C-alpha positions in Angstrom: 139.7 68.3 120.2 136.8 66.1 119.9 135.4 68.0 122.5 135.7 71.0 121.6 134.2 70.2 118.3 131.3 68.6 119.8 130.6 71.7 122.3 131.4 74.3 119.3 128.6 72.1 116.9 126.0 72.3 119.9 126.5 76.2 120.3 125.7 76.4 116.2 122.5 74.7 116.8 121.6 76.9 119.7 122.6 80.0 117.9 120.3 79.2 114.7 117.5 78.3 116.9 117.6 81.4 118.8 118.2 83.6 115.4 114.6 81.6 114.2 113.4 82.4 117.2 113.9 86.4 117.0 112.8 86.7 113.3 109.2 84.8 114.4 109.1 87.0 117.5 109.8 90.1 115.7 107.4 89.2 113.0 104.4 88.0 115.4 104.8 91.4 117.5 104.8 93.5 114.3 101.6 91.4 113.2 100.1 91.8 116.3 100.8 95.7 116.4 99.3 95.8 112.5 96.3 94.2 113.9 97.1 90.7 111.8 98.2 88.3 114.9 99.8 85.1 113.8 99.8 86.6 110.0 102.9 88.8 110.7 105.0 85.3 111.7 104.0 83.9 108.7 105.0 86.7 106.7 108.3 86.8 108.7 109.0 83.0 108.4 108.1 83.4 104.3 110.5 86.3 103.7 113.6 84.7 105.9 113.1 81.3 103.5 112.8 83.3 100.2 115.9 85.5 100.7 117.6 82.0 102.0 116.7 80.4 98.9 118.2 83.4 96.7 121.1 83.2 98.5 121.3 79.4 98.3 121.2 79.8 94.7 123.0 82.4 93.6 125.7 83.6 96.8 128.9 81.7 95.4 128.7 83.3 91.7 128.3 86.9 93.6 131.0 86.0 96.4 133.4 85.1 93.8 133.0 88.1 91.6 132.9 90.5 94.5 136.2 89.0 95.0 137.2 89.3 91.8 138.4 85.5 91.4 139.7 84.0 88.8 139.7 80.4 87.9 143.4 79.0 87.6 144.3 75.3 85.7 146.4 72.9 87.0 148.9 74.2 84.9 149.1 77.5 86.2 148.9 76.5 89.3 150.3 72.6 90.0 151.3 73.1 93.7 148.1 74.7 94.5 145.8 72.2 92.4 147.7 68.6 94.1 147.2 70.0 97.6 143.4 70.6 97.1 142.9 67.5 95.4 144.8 65.4 97.5 142.7 67.1 100.6 139.6 66.6 98.6 139.9 62.7 99.0 141.4 62.7 102.0 138.1 64.2 103.0 136.1 62.2 101.1 134.8 65.0 98.8 134.7 66.0 95.2 137.2 68.6 94.4 136.3 72.1 94.2 137.1 74.7 91.7 140.0 76.6 92.4 140.1 80.4 92.1 142.7 82.9 93.0 142.3 86.7 94.0 144.6 89.2 93.0 145.5 90.3 96.3 148.8 90.7 98.1 147.4 90.1 101.8 147.8 86.7 102.8 143.6 85.0 103.0 141.7 82.7 101.6 137.8 81.8 101.6 135.6 78.6 100.5 132.1 79.2 98.8 129.2 77.3 97.2 125.9 75.9 98.5 127.3 72.1 98.9 130.2 69.9 98.4 129.5 69.3 94.4 129.4 72.8 93.5 131.9 74.2 96.0 135.1 76.6 95.3 138.1 77.3 97.3 139.7 80.6 96.7 143.5 81.7 97.6 145.0 85.1 97.4 148.3 85.3 95.4 149.8 86.6 98.5 149.0 83.4 100.5 150.3 81.6 97.8 153.7 83.6 97.7 154.4 83.8 101.5 153.5 79.9 102.6 155.0 77.0 102.1 153.7 73.4 101.2 152.6 72.3 105.0 151.3 76.1 105.9 149.1 76.2 102.8 148.0 72.7 103.4 147.0 73.8 106.4 144.9 76.8 105.0 143.2 74.6 102.4 142.3 72.0 105.0 140.6 74.5 107.0 139.0 75.7 103.9 137.9 72.0 103.1 136.4 71.5 106.6 134.0 74.7 106.2 132.8 72.6 102.9 132.6 69.2 104.4 130.5 70.9 107.3 128.2 73.0 104.9 129.2 76.2 106.8 128.8 78.1 103.6 125.1 77.0 103.3 125.0 77.5 106.9 126.4 80.9 106.9 124.3 81.9 104.1 120.9 80.9 106.1 122.2 82.6 109.2 123.0 85.8 107.0 119.8 85.8 105.4 117.9 85.4 108.4 119.8 88.5 110.1 118.9 90.4 107.1 115.2 89.3 107.3 115.2 90.6 111.1 117.2 93.9 110.3 114.2 94.3 107.2 111.6 93.6 109.8 113.1 96.1 112.2 113.4 98.6 109.3 109.5 98.1 108.7 108.7 98.1 112.2 110.5 101.9 112.4 109.0 103.4 109.5 105.6 102.1 110.9 106.2 103.7 113.9 107.1 106.9 112.7 104.2 107.3 109.9 101.8 105.4 111.9 102.2 106.2 115.2 98.7 108.4 115.0 96.9 104.7 114.9 98.3 103.5 118.2 96.9 106.9 119.9 93.5 106.2 118.0 93.6 102.5 118.7 94.5 103.3 122.5 91.2 106.1 122.5 89.2 103.1 121.4 89.9 101.1 124.7 93.3 99.3 123.6 95.6 100.9 126.5 97.5 97.8 126.1 98.4 98.5 122.9 100.3 101.8 123.8 102.3 99.7 125.9 102.9 96.7 123.3 104.0 99.4 120.8 106.7 100.3 123.4 108.0 97.3 123.6 107.9 97.0 119.4 109.8 100.3 119.3 112.6 98.7 121.5 113.0 95.9 119.7 113.1 97.5 116.6 116.1 99.3 117.6 117.7 96.6 119.8 117.2 93.6 117.6 119.4 94.1 114.8 122.2 94.6 117.0 121.6 91.7 118.9 121.1 89.9 115.6 124.8 91.0 114.2 126.1 89.4 117.5 124.6 86.0 116.8 126.0 86.4 113.4 129.3 87.2 114.5 129.2 84.7 117.7 127.8 81.6 115.0 130.7 82.3 112.5 133.6 82.6 115.4 132.0 78.9 116.7 132.7 77.7 112.9 136.0 79.0 112.4 136.8 77.1 115.8 135.7 74.2 114.5 137.4 74.4 111.0 140.3 74.9 112.7 140.3 71.9 114.3 138.9 69.4 111.7 141.5 70.8 109.2 144.0 69.9 111.9 142.6 66.5 112.1 142.6 66.5 107.8 146.0 67.3 107.7 147.0 65.7 111.0 149.8 68.2 111.3 148.5 71.2 113.2 151.8 73.0 113.1 150.9 73.6 109.4 147.7 75.8 109.8 149.2 77.4 113.2 152.5 78.6 111.3 150.3 80.3 108.7 148.0 81.9 110.8 151.3 83.3 112.5 152.6 84.8 109.1 149.0 86.6 108.3 148.8 88.0 112.1 152.5 89.3 111.0 151.4 90.7 107.2 149.5 94.5 107.5 148.7 94.7 103.9 145.2 95.8 103.4 142.7 93.9 101.1 141.2 96.0 98.7 137.9 93.5 98.4 137.5 93.8 101.9 134.0 94.2 102.9 131.1 93.6 105.4 129.1 91.4 103.4 131.9 88.6 102.6 134.2 89.3 105.7 133.1 86.1 107.4 134.0 84.1 104.7 137.6 84.8 104.7 140.3 82.6 106.7 141.1 85.6 108.6 138.7 89.0 109.0 140.0 91.2 105.9 142.0 94.3 107.5 141.1 97.7 105.7 143.8 100.0 106.7 147.4 99.2 107.2 148.7 97.9 110.8 145.2 98.4 111.7 144.2 97.5 115.0 140.8 96.5 116.4 139.1 97.8 119.9 137.4 95.8 122.4 133.8 96.9 121.2 134.9 96.1 117.4 136.0 92.8 118.2 132.4 92.1 120.0 131.2 92.5 116.0 134.0 90.6 114.8 133.4 87.7 112.3 136.4 85.9 113.5 137.8 84.8 117.0 141.4 86.7 117.9 143.9 84.9 115.4 146.4 84.4 118.3 143.9 82.5 120.5 143.6 80.7 117.3 147.0 79.4 117.2 147.2 78.7 121.1 144.5 76.3 120.5 146.3 74.8 117.5 149.4 74.4 119.3 148.1 72.7 122.2 146.9 69.6 120.3 
């Protein structure tokens, strides 16, 4: 289990570095095509930094609002508050704010820029369907996300991917409207610019797809890690395994499901009752297969 945790952390670091390299490389290439050279690299990195800062400051509020989550008091949900408080003490963290999402599908997520300003939200369906040890397993999973600052990490990666998509969109629009400039510069002796432009066009089309795959791969790695650390926190892996088994059997769709927040949930929200994913769709899934997660927990 410790080896799996270390391996997941190494892969996460590599994925983040790869995403930053893609952002910088795409910006540098765009700068060459515009004739501004390394300035394009600087602009791309500044754009990514600005978007990341905005998401860091305001992202959790937007997520809670989008999920229609409402804060609940200890009097309203004593069992939930007791579990959150107990696991926060065990993890050495401040107690997160507690929210309930008015959805029948069992699910949960954590959000917040740091452990001091974190929130844990669970759906009403999760509260109604889980016993205490299963609910503890779910909350421990989300508490692990808080402790590892996965919310901040996910925000940074998501905004880096957004920067890549934005730069690629600029490039495609420039190719569409500025193709005549390339031909003019070629006649002036810049034949190599045409080859560079062809490479840039291919990258502008393919890079957003590659970036999304990187984002999803990072999210899947962090889910495995949170499963393992959550099981260590409760010292009872069957609790989370039982919760995931119930979630896998539930076919209730979520009204608040959307691509922007799917990676935050305990399990990828379903959109259609009983919907199954094609293998190609699984490539872009934000979560690993739930049966694989259950199998790993059962082997602990």
